[in-house]
C-alpha positions in Angstrom: -50.9 -100.1 -63.5 -53.8 -97.9 -64.6 -51.7 -94.7 -64.9 -48.1 -95.6 -65.5 -47.0 -92.1 -66.5 -45.5 -90.8 -69.7 -42.1 -90.2 -71.1 -41.8 -87.0 -73.1 -38.8 -86.4 -75.5 -37.8 -83.1 -77.0 -35.1 -83.0 -79.6 -33.2 -80.0 -80.9 -34.9 -77.1 -79.1 -33.2 -73.8 -79.8 -34.0 -70.2 -80.5 -35.9 -70.9 -83.7 -38.7 -68.4 -84.1 -42.0 -70.2 -83.5 -44.0 -67.6 -85.4 -41.9 -67.6 -88.6 -43.6 -68.8 -91.7 -40.4 -70.5 -92.9 -37.8 -72.5 -91.0 -34.4 -71.2 -89.8 -35.2 -67.8 -88.4 -33.2 -67.6 -85.2 -34.0 -65.2 -82.5 -31.4 -63.4 -80.3 -28.7 -63.7 -82.9 -25.3 -63.3 -81.3 -26.9 -63.4 -77.8 -26.1 -66.7 -76.1 -28.1 -66.1 -73.0 -31.1 -64.9 -75.0 -31.0 -68.0 -77.1 -30.6 -70.3 -74.0 -33.5 -68.6 -72.1 -35.7 -68.7 -75.1 -35.1 -72.4 -75.7 -36.0 -73.2 -72.1 -39.0 -71.0 -72.2 -40.2 -73.0 -75.2 -39.6 -76.2 -73.4 -41.5 -75.0 -70.3 -44.5 -73.9 -72.4 -44.7 -77.2 -74.3 -44.3 -79.2 -71.0 -47.2 -77.2 -69.5 -49.4 -78.2 -72.5 -48.6 -81.8 -71.7 -49.4 -81.4 -68.0 -45.8 -81.4 -67.0 -43.3 -79.0 -65.5 -39.5 -78.4 -65.4 -39.5 -80.6 -62.3 -40.4 -83.6 -64.6 -37.2 -83.1 -66.7 -34.9 -86.0 -65.9 -32.1 -85.5 -68.5 -30.9 -82.7 -70.7 -28.3 -82.9 -73.4 -26.9 -79.4 -74.2 -25.1 -78.5 -77.4 -22.9 -75.4 -77.6 -21.1 -74.0 -80.6 -18.5 -72.3 -78.5 -17.2 -73.7 -75.2 -16.5 -70.2 -74.0 -20.2 -70.0 -73.4 -20.1 -72.8 -70.8 -20.3 -70.5 -67.8 -23.3 -68.7 -69.3 -24.9 -72.0 -70.0 -24.6 -72.9 -66.3 -26.0 -69.5 -65.3 -28.9 -69.9 -67.8 -29.9 -73.3 -66.4 -29.6 -72.0 -62.8 -31.9 -69.1 -63.7 -34.4 -71.4 -65.5 -34.6 -74.0 -62.8 -34.3 -71.7 -59.8 -35.0 -73.9 -56.7 -36.2 -76.8 -58.8 -33.5 -79.5 -58.8 -31.7 -79.6 -62.1 -31.8 -82.8 -64.2 -28.8 -84.9 -65.1 -27.1 -83.6 -68.1 -24.5 -83.9 -70.8 -22.8 -81.0 -72.5 -21.4 -81.3 -76.0 -19.4 -78.7 -77.9 -20.1 -78.9 -81.6 -18.9 -76.9 -84.6 -22.4 -76.0 -85.9 -26.0 -76.5 -85.2 -29.0 -76.9 -87.5 -29.4 -73.3 -88.6 -26.8 -70.5 -89.1 -26.6 -68.3 -86.0 -27.7 -71.0 -83.5 -25.5 -70.9 -80.5 -27.4 -73.2 -78.2 -29.6 -76.3 -78.5 -31.0 -78.8 -76.0 -32.7 -82.2 -76.0 -34.6 -83.3 -73.0 -36.3 -86.3 -71.5 -39.1 -85.7 -69.0 -41.1 -88.3 -67.1 -44.5 -87.6 -65.6 -46.2 -89.5 -62.8 -49.4 -89.8 -64.8 
């Protein structure tokens, strides 16, 4: 094969402020949907820089700190993916994420055709 494609891994994407000068600044504190949408927006922008789209995402592992946000997590993904088929996924409820105030985090695996 001359162009076998690429596998792209993202780990621990959440609502960390990309413009902060030091780590741990979380945007949308206390706003689950805001954090979820921001994380997926970040993923979308980084994928685009790699010549990929959300349609290339094959697997998403989602981490929630409160299972009561499950329905909002489902709504968030539906909003993000729209008519694009959603990837396979695993959802894990955890007691805490990397930074105080994080409510949502996602790992993804994307595969491009070239």
